[in-house]
N, C-alpha and C positions, 0 to 999 in steps of 0.2 A: 361421370359421363364420358363418353369416347371421344366426343366433337370437342369439349373442352379442354381434354389431356392433348387431343392432338393440336390444338388452336396454341398451347402453352409449349408443345415441343415446337411449333414451327416459330414462335416467338423467341424462345431460346435460341434457337436456331439461327434467327435474323441478328439476334443481337452478339451472338459469339461472331459471325460474320463479320458483322460493324466493328466489333473490337479487334479482330484480325486484320481487316482492312486499315485501321488506324495506326495500329502496332506496325504495320508494313511501310505506312506513311514516315512515322518517326524513325524508322529503321534506315529508310532512303534519306532522309535530312541526316541524320548521323553521319550516313556514309559519306555524303556527299562534302559534310564538315570536315572529315578523316582525310578524305583525297584532298582539299585545300590546305590542310595542315601539313601534309606531306611534302609541299610542294618547297618549301626552303630547303628542309636538309636533303632532300634530294639533290637539288640545286646546288647545295655545298659538296656534297661526295659526287657530283659529276663533273665539276670543277677543280675536285682535287683540293679541295680547303675544309671537307667536312671533319667533323671529331668523332671521338665515340659517342658524344652526347647526340650528335645528329644521327649515328648509325642506331642507336637504344631508341629513340624517339620513333624511326621508321620501323623497328623490330615492334614497341608497342603499339602504333597504329595498326601494323598489318595482324596482329594477334587480335587487336579488338575486332578489324574488319572480318577475319576469319569467324569469330565467333558470331556477330550480324548474319554474315553468309548464312551460317546453318540456322540459326533461329529463323531468317526468312524462307528460308525452304521448309519449315517446318509449317509456315504460316499461307503458304500458296495454296490457293485452291486444288485439291484433288479433281483430276480432269478424269472422264471416263474416255477409253479408247473409241475412236469412231470406227464403225463398222467397214470391213473392205469389202468392195464387190469383187465377185470371182468372175470376172472375166477372162477370157482364154488370152494371152498373148502370143501375136504372131510372129 
C-alpha cells in the first residue's frame, strides 16, 4: 500500500532528523568542553612558560575539533536555494 509506505518513509525521515539533531547537540557540547580544555595550555604558551606537553595538548584538541567540524557539516540540513527575483537594476 502506497500510503503506508509514504508514512513509513516520513517516519524514518523524522527519526533521522531527530538523530542528527541529537548528534549536533553532542558535538556542540564536546566542542565547548575542548575549548575550555585549551585555555590552560594556551595561556602557558602565551606567557612563555608553555612546554612541549602544552603544545601537544593543543594539537590534539585542534585535531579533534577539526574532525568534529567535518562531522557537523555533514549533519547540517541541506538548504534549498532561494529563488532570486529578476528585477532590473538601475
